[in-house]
DRENRO-580199 format. One record per residue (C-alpha): residue in three letters; chain; x, y, z. Coordinates in nm, 3 decimals. Layout:
Ala|A|X|Y|Z
...
This chain:
Met|A|7.685|6.687|9.444
Ala|A|7.644|6.454|9.144
His|A|7.512|6.729|8.917
Glu|A|7.814|6.943|9.008
Gln|A|8.054|6.664|8.916
Leu|A|7.885|6.628|8.576
Leu|A|7.885|7.001|8.505
Phe|A|8.225|7.081|8.650
Pro|A|8.455|6.778|8.642
Gly|A|8.751|6.806|8.874
Val|A|8.599|7.082|9.086
Ala|A|8.354|6.906|9.319
Gly|A|8.527|6.776|9.625
Gln|A|8.842|6.983|9.581
Ala|A|8.990|7.180|9.871
Gly|A|8.783|7.491|9.931
Ala|A|8.459|7.353|9.787
Gln|A|8.167|7.487|9.989
Thr|A|7.809|7.413|9.887
Ala|A|7.589|7.291|9.604
Ser|A|7.493|7.652|9.530
Gly|A|7.704|7.959|9.475
Val|A|7.870|8.202|9.238
Leu|A|8.102|8.020|9.000
Pro|A|8.474|8.089|9.063
Ser|A|8.741|8.150|8.800
Gln|A|8.841|7.786|8.750
Ile|A|8.482|7.680|8.676
Ile|A|8.432|7.975|8.440
Arg|A|8.747|7.856|8.263
Asn|A|8.592|7.508|8.235
Leu|A|8.279|7.659|8.082
Val|A|8.494|7.834|7.822
Arg|A|8.687|7.516|7.741
Ser|A|8.366|7.316|7.704
Gly|A|8.209|7.578|7.473
Arg|A|7.940|7.685|7.721
Ile|A|8.089|8.035|7.696
Ser|A|8.205|8.081|7.340
Pro|A|8.334|8.349|7.101
Arg|A|8.095|8.411|6.815
Lys|A|8.200|8.194|6.521
Glu|A|8.207|8.479|6.272
Leu|A|8.459|8.677|6.479
Asn|A|8.828|8.610|6.519
Ala|A|8.804|8.672|6.892
Glu|A|8.910|8.379|7.108
Ile|A|8.842|8.424|7.480
Ser|A|9.165|8.512|7.661
Glu|A|9.275|8.433|8.015
Asp|A|9.279|8.801|8.112
Gln|A|8.902|8.814|8.059
Ile|A|8.851|8.562|8.340
Gln|A|8.823|8.740|8.675
Pro|A|8.798|8.579|9.022
Ala|A|8.420|8.533|8.995
Ser|A|8.322|8.679|8.657
Ile|A|8.421|8.711|8.294
Asp|A|8.474|9.037|8.105
Leu|A|8.256|9.072|7.795
Arg|A|8.391|9.238|7.482
Leu|A|8.225|9.468|7.230
Gly|A|8.180|9.319|6.884
Glu|A|8.271|9.478|6.553
Val|A|7.954|9.677|6.486
Gly|A|7.712|9.888|6.688
Tyr|A|7.376|10.045|6.616
Arg|A|7.244|10.381|6.723
Val|A|6.874|10.334|6.802
Arg|A|6.586|10.567|6.880
Ala|A|6.509|10.424|7.222
Ser|A|6.607|10.172|7.483
Phe|A|6.404|9.852|7.485
Leu|A|6.356|9.500|7.616
Pro|A|6.271|9.233|7.356
Gly|A|6.011|9.055|7.570
Lys|A|5.900|8.696|7.527
Ser|A|5.813|8.730|7.158
Ser|A|6.112|8.906|7.002
Thr|A|6.484|8.886|6.943
Val|A|6.717|9.180|7.000
Glu|A|6.803|9.183|6.629
Lys|A|6.438|9.234|6.533
Lys|A|6.402|9.524|6.778
Val|A|6.721|9.684|6.647
His|A|6.589|9.656|6.291
Asp|A|6.275|9.846|6.393
Leu|A|6.458|10.119|6.589
Lys|A|6.791|10.159|6.407
Met|A|6.903|10.508|6.311
Ser|A|7.258|10.435|6.197
Glu|A|7.534|10.172|6.204
Val|A|7.869|10.221|6.374
Asp|A|8.187|10.046|6.253
Leu|A|8.379|9.937|6.562
Thr|A|8.669|9.779|6.378
Arg|A|8.815|10.128|6.414
Pro|A|8.772|10.375|6.704
Ala|A|8.427|10.539|6.695
Val|A|8.265|10.816|6.898
Phe|A|7.957|10.726|7.102
Glu|A|7.783|11.057|7.168
Lys|A|7.648|11.133|7.514
Asn|A|7.278|11.081|7.579
Cys|A|7.243|10.864|7.267
Val|A|7.138|10.498|7.286
Tyr|A|7.352|10.231|7.117
Ile|A|7.313|9.854|7.093
Val|A|7.631|9.651|7.044
Pro|A|7.634|9.274|6.981
Leu|A|7.900|9.127|7.208
Ala|A|8.186|8.901|7.102
Glu|A|8.070|8.620|7.335
Glu|A|7.764|8.398|7.326
Leu|A|7.630|8.149|7.578
Phe|A|7.519|7.787|7.582
Leu|A|7.440|7.761|7.951
Pro|A|7.360|7.438|8.135
Asp|A|7.004|7.422|8.261
Glu|A|7.120|7.473|8.621
Ile|A|7.318|7.792|8.554
Ser|A|7.190|8.150|8.527
Ala|A|7.395|8.467|8.493
Lys|A|7.394|8.834|8.582
Cys|A|7.588|9.131|8.447
Asn|A|7.721|9.455|8.594
Pro|A|7.913|9.743|8.442
Lys|A|8.285|9.725|8.515
Ser|A|8.422|9.978|8.763
Thr|A|8.577|10.197|8.493
Thr|A|8.248|10.200|8.300
Gly|A|8.059|10.328|8.604
Arg|A|8.316|10.593|8.692
Leu|A|8.284|10.737|8.342
Asp|A|7.903|10.742|8.371
Ile|A|7.856|10.507|8.077
Phe|A|7.515|10.352|8.134
Thr|A|7.559|9.991|8.018
Arg|A|7.311|9.703|8.043
Leu|A|7.301|9.351|7.905
Ile|A|7.012|9.239|7.682
Thr|A|6.931|8.886|7.563
Asp|A|6.691|8.747|7.305
Tyr|A|6.338|8.709|7.442
Gly|A|6.456|8.870|7.766
Glu|A|6.223|9.054|8.003
Asp|A|6.495|9.185|8.238
Phe|A|6.808|9.388|8.186
Glu|A|7.133|9.231|8.312
Trp|A|6.983|8.890|8.396
Val|A|7.037|8.579|8.181
Arg|A|6.788|8.302|8.246
Ser|A|6.915|7.954|8.332
Gly|A|6.989|7.737|8.032
Tyr|A|7.007|8.036|7.793
Arg|A|7.154|7.960|7.453
Gly|A|7.216|8.257|7.231
Arg|A|7.383|8.588|7.162
Leu|A|7.447|8.873|7.403
Tyr|A|7.401|9.245|7.347
Ala|A|7.503|9.557|7.535
Glu|A|7.294|9.871|7.557
Val|A|7.543|10.159|7.584
Val|A|7.440|10.514|7.676
Pro|A|7.717|10.763|7.763
Arg|A|7.552|10.995|8.014
Thr|A|7.812|11.261|8.096
Phe|A|8.099|11.230|7.847
Ser|A|8.108|11.134|7.481
Val|A|8.347|10.840|7.455
Val|A|8.558|10.662|7.195
Leu|A|8.501|10.285|7.181
Ser|A|8.616|10.004|6.955
Ala|A|8.577|9.629|6.914
Gly|A|8.725|9.424|7.195
Met|A|8.675|9.682|7.469
Lys|A|8.525|9.550|7.792
Leu|A|8.241|9.749|7.951
Ser|A|8.061|9.472|8.141
Gln|A|8.140|9.166|8.351
Met|A|7.919|8.859|8.387
Arg|A|7.899|8.625|8.684
Phe|A|7.737|8.282|8.682
Leu|A|7.506|8.144|8.950
Leu|A|7.422|7.793|9.058
Gly|A|7.115|7.804|9.282
Asp|A|7.081|8.088|9.532
Pro|A|7.420|8.212|9.656
Ser|A|7.291|8.491|9.879
Ser|A|7.394|8.516|10.245
Asp|A|7.149|8.608|10.520
Asp|A|7.230|8.850|10.801
Arg|A|7.311|8.572|11.046
Ser|A|7.582|8.423|10.824
Leu|A|7.708|8.773|10.741
Arg|A|7.754|8.852|11.111
Ala|A|7.945|8.528|11.152
Leu|A|8.165|8.624|10.857
Asp|A|8.231|8.962|11.018
Arg|A|8.332|8.798|11.346
Gln|A|8.569|8.568|11.160
His|A|8.734|8.815|10.924
Gly|A|8.623|9.171|11.003
Leu|A|8.431|9.315|10.707
Val|A|8.474|9.684|10.792
Tyr|A|8.770|9.903|10.886
Leu|A|8.782|10.280|10.930
Thr|A|9.161|10.291|10.900
Glu|A|9.420|10.017|10.855
Asp|A|9.453|9.991|11.234
Asn|A|9.092|10.057|11.330
Arg|A|8.849|9.772|11.280
Ala|A|8.486|9.886|11.299
Glu|A|8.168|9.704|11.386
Ala|A|7.982|9.608|11.070
Glu|A|7.631|9.752|11.043
Ile|A|7.429|9.458|10.913
Glu|A|7.058|9.466|10.836
Glu|A|6.948|9.305|10.510
Gly|A|7.311|9.331|10.400
Leu|A|7.611|9.541|10.504
Trp|A|7.524|9.912|10.516
Ile|A|7.750|10.154|10.331
Arg|A|7.777|10.521|10.427
Val|A|7.919|10.814|10.233
Ser|A|8.221|11.025|10.328
Thr|A|8.194|11.400|10.275
Gln|A|8.448|11.502|10.538
Ala|A|8.826|11.454|10.526
Asp|A|9.108|11.494|10.775
Ser|A|9.216|11.822|10.614
Pro|A|9.024|12.104|10.436
Ala|A|9.275|12.060|10.152
Asp|A|9.161|11.703|10.082
Val|A|8.929|11.626|9.793
Val|A|8.608|11.450|9.905
Ala|A|8.425|11.436|9.571
Tyr|A|8.455|11.492|9.199
Lys|A|8.173|11.658|9.005
Ala|A|8.166|11.603|8.629
Arg|A|8.199|11.913|8.413
Gln|A|7.946|11.983|8.141
Asn|A|8.064|11.989|7.777
Ala|A|8.395|11.819|7.852
Pro|A|8.615|11.674|7.576
Val|A|8.563|11.323|7.443
Ile|A|8.729|11.036|7.636
Asp|A|8.905|10.753|7.453
Leu|A|8.879|10.445|7.675
Ser|A|9.194|10.296|7.525
Lys|A|9.407|10.572|7.682
Val|A|9.527|10.500|8.036
Asn|A|9.679|10.756|8.276
His|A|9.631|11.010|7.997
Tyr|A|9.376|11.284|8.071
Glu|A|9.409|11.584|8.302
Pro|A|9.129|11.555|8.559
Asp|A|9.074|11.933|8.573
Asp|A|8.947|11.928|8.214
Phe|A|8.668|11.688|8.308
Trp|A|8.604|11.721|8.680
Glu|A|8.541|11.990|8.938
Leu|A|8.728|11.905|9.258
Ile|A|8.521|11.939|9.575
Tyr|A|8.718|11.983|9.895
Ser|A|8.619|11.892|10.246
Pro|A|8.331|12.127|10.340
Arg|A|8.342|12.295|10.678
Ser|A|7.988|12.184|10.755
Gly|A|8.060|11.821|10.671
Ser|A|7.768|11.814|10.427
Leu|A|7.753|11.840|10.049
Ile|A|7.470|11.971|9.828
Leu|A|7.417|11.768|9.511
Asp|A|7.298|11.961|9.205
Pro|A|7.006|11.805|9.014
Gly|A|7.122|11.580|8.732
Ala|A|7.492|11.626|8.808
Phe|A|7.722|11.325|8.829
Tyr|A|7.954|11.282|9.128
Ile|A|8.230|11.042|9.232
Ile|A|8.235|11.003|9.611
Ala|A|8.396|10.744|9.840
Ser|A|8.243|10.537|10.115
Lys|A|8.326|10.617|10.476
Glu|A|8.408|10.253|10.547
Arg|A|8.687|10.036|10.413
Val|A|8.507|9.717|10.315
Arg|A|8.642|9.364|10.277
Val|A|8.531|9.067|10.068
Pro|A|8.701|8.738|10.171
Pro|A|8.813|8.513|9.881
Glu|A|8.527|8.266|9.929
Tyr|A|8.269|8.543|9.874
Ala|A|8.169|8.807|9.620
Ala|A|7.950|9.110|9.688
Glu|A|7.715|9.346|9.505
Met|A|7.634|9.706|9.590
Val|A|7.261|9.778|9.587
Ala|A|7.119|10.130|9.613
Leu|A|6.876|10.211|9.892
Glu|A|6.516|10.286|9.806
Thr|A|6.448|10.645|9.699
Ser|A|6.246|10.699|10.016
Val|A|6.574|10.773|10.197
Gly|A|6.647|11.079|9.983
Glu|A|6.641|11.246|9.643
Phe|A|6.956|11.078|9.513
Arg|A|7.082|10.731|9.436
Ile|A|7.394|10.535|9.364
His|A|7.395|10.531|8.986
Tyr|A|7.542|10.188|8.918
Ala|A|7.516|9.857|9.100
Gly|A|7.878|9.757|9.157
Phe|A|8.025|9.409|9.173
Phe|A|8.302|9.336|9.424
Asp|A|8.527|9.044|9.336
Pro|A|8.659|8.791|9.588
Gly|A|8.958|8.942|9.768
Phe|A|8.848|9.305|9.729
Gly|A|8.991|9.492|10.028
Phe|A|9.113|9.160|10.167
Gly|A|9.397|9.033|9.952
Val|A|9.520|8.679|9.920
Asn|A|9.611|8.613|10.285
Asp|A|9.404|8.864|10.482
Asp|A|9.681|9.117|10.420
Ile|A|9.472|9.423|10.322
Lys|A|9.262|9.595|10.585
Gly|A|8.978|9.713|10.369
Thr|A|8.929|9.925|10.058
Arg|A|8.688|10.215|10.027
Ala|A|8.404|10.169|9.782
Val|A|8.387|10.440|9.518
Leu|A|8.029|10.551|9.459
Glu|A|7.877|10.703|9.146
Val|A|7.603|10.933|9.273
Arg|A|7.338|11.140|9.096
Ala|A|7.072|11.367|9.246
His|A|6.715|11.361|9.115
Glu|A|6.497|11.662|9.030
Val|A|6.589|11.892|9.318
Pro|A|6.913|11.988|9.499
Phe|A|6.977|11.750|9.786
Gln|A|7.209|11.773|10.083
Ile|A|7.396|11.461|10.188
Glu|A|7.563|11.441|10.527
Asp|A|7.888|11.279|10.623
Gly|A|7.804|10.922|10.725
Gln|A|7.468|10.915|10.550
Ala|A|7.356|10.569|10.435
Val|A|7.367|10.529|10.057
Gly|A|7.354|10.155|9.990
Arg|A|7.404|9.799|10.105
Leu|A|7.653|9.531|10.014
Tyr|A|7.495|9.191|9.954
Tyr|A|7.743|8.906|10.000
Met|A|7.721|8.587|9.793
His|A|7.918|8.272|9.867
Leu|A|8.120|8.109|9.590
Leu|A|8.084|7.749|9.483
Ser|A|8.452|7.708|9.571
Ile|A|8.748|7.935|9.641
Pro|A|8.878|8.088|9.314
Asp|A|9.226|8.018|9.182
Lys|A|9.281|8.393|9.145
Val|A|9.167|8.678|9.371
Tyr|A|9.124|9.050|9.321
Gly|A|9.445|9.249|9.344
Ala|A|9.760|9.370|9.174
Arg|A|9.872|9.017|9.082
Ile|A|9.593|8.990|8.824
Gly|A|9.603|9.355|8.715
Ser|A|9.312|9.485|8.922
Ser|A|9.308|9.865|8.904
Tyr|A|9.142|9.972|9.229
Gln|A|9.266|9.752|9.515
Gly|A|9.361|9.969|9.814
Gln|A|9.209|10.278|9.654
Ala|A|9.099|10.594|9.826
Leu|A|8.877|10.832|9.628
Ala|A|8.983|10.755|9.269
Leu|A|8.879|10.845|8.918
Ser|A|8.886|10.590|8.639
Lys|A|9.219|10.471|8.505
Gln|A|9.196|10.698|8.198
Phe|A|9.293|10.998|8.416
Lys|A|9.646|11.079|8.525
Ser|A|9.723|10.888|8.840
Ala|A|9.919|11.175|8.996
Ala|A|9.591|11.355|9.045
Arg|A|9.429|11.060|9.221
Pro|A|9.467|11.083|9.600
Ala|A|9.701|10.821|9.740
Arg|A|9.586|10.538|9.963
C-alpha cells in the first residue's frame, strides 16, 4: 500500500479502506483537486467547487467557447483535439451567454477542467443522468486519444466534450455539467462470485419495497425492462416528440412534458413496439441497489438480442437505491432506449442490459441521495429535472 500512501496521504489505512485497486471515492478526488492533479484551466476564472465532487466521480463543466464541426472524430496518436477542430470547424459558439446547440449537429467544447494524472491513475467518463434523458449524445475526447470516454493513465492535458443533441435542440452555457468522470486505480471490476456474495449480504434487487428478489447474475447483474404497470392508467414509457421546442438546461421543473413527450400507457398485451429511430424513456422492472463501497455501470447487451439498444451507458454512484444506512430498498433504473432500422417489439421483462459493479478504493465520505442534492434517488419512471415534477409519476 506504499504507493497509495504517497498518492493519497491520509487515506490508506483509514476505516473503510478496501484494496490496492478500485474506483476513487470523493475524499480522494478532493485530494487530487487540492494537489492540482485535477485543475481548472488557468485562463478561466472557474475554481472547482465542492458540489462538483460526487461520491465516486467529478462533474465536468463546459468552457466558454464551443465549435460546430463537420464531423465527429478521434485525434489518434498523432494529433491534438485543437488541430482536428481547426481542420473541421464550421463556426464558433460563444458560451459566456446562453447559446442554442441545434439537434443533429456536432459540437466540440473545451472543458473547464484539465488533468495531471499520476501514472497509476486512469479515468473514464459518462454522460450525467439528465444529459442522457434529454438524448444529448456527449463523449469525452483527449489529445492523442484513440478511445472516446477513456483517459489513459498518467494523462496530462486538456479535456474536450463532443456534444450532439439528438432529439431536442438545447440551450447551453459555460459552467453547465453534461459529463461526470471517475478515476480508477488498477482493475476495480467485480466477478460474478463476489457479486453473488454482495447480493447475499445486502440484497441487490427488489421488486417492491417489501419484496426482495433473487439477483440474476451472469457476467454482471441483468436488467430487464418494464412495459406493464399495475393499472392501465399508469404511464410505462415516454416517447420523444418530433420538432419539439428548444430546451434550456438551466431551467428546472419548468417545461410541460406534453409539449415534448408522448405518454405511453400500460399496453394490454404487456409488449411495446418501438418505432425506428424514435427515442424512449422506459424504466427497469427491478429496483436495483448499489452499496456505498461500490459503484456500478450500465452496459447495453449485444445487438444480437434484438434491434434496439440502451442509448447511453449510465453510471450509478455509491448509495444509489441503498441510501446511507441500508434504508432504501432499491431504485428503478431509467433507460434511454432507441430502436434501429426496423420496428421492434419489446416484452415486459425482456433483458436490456447488465450492471457491472466496481469496488471503491475506500468508502466515500458522501453517498448518493437527497443530502447531496441527487435528483433521482427513489425514482420511478422519471423525465429529466427540466420538466415539471407534477407530471413525473411518484415513487
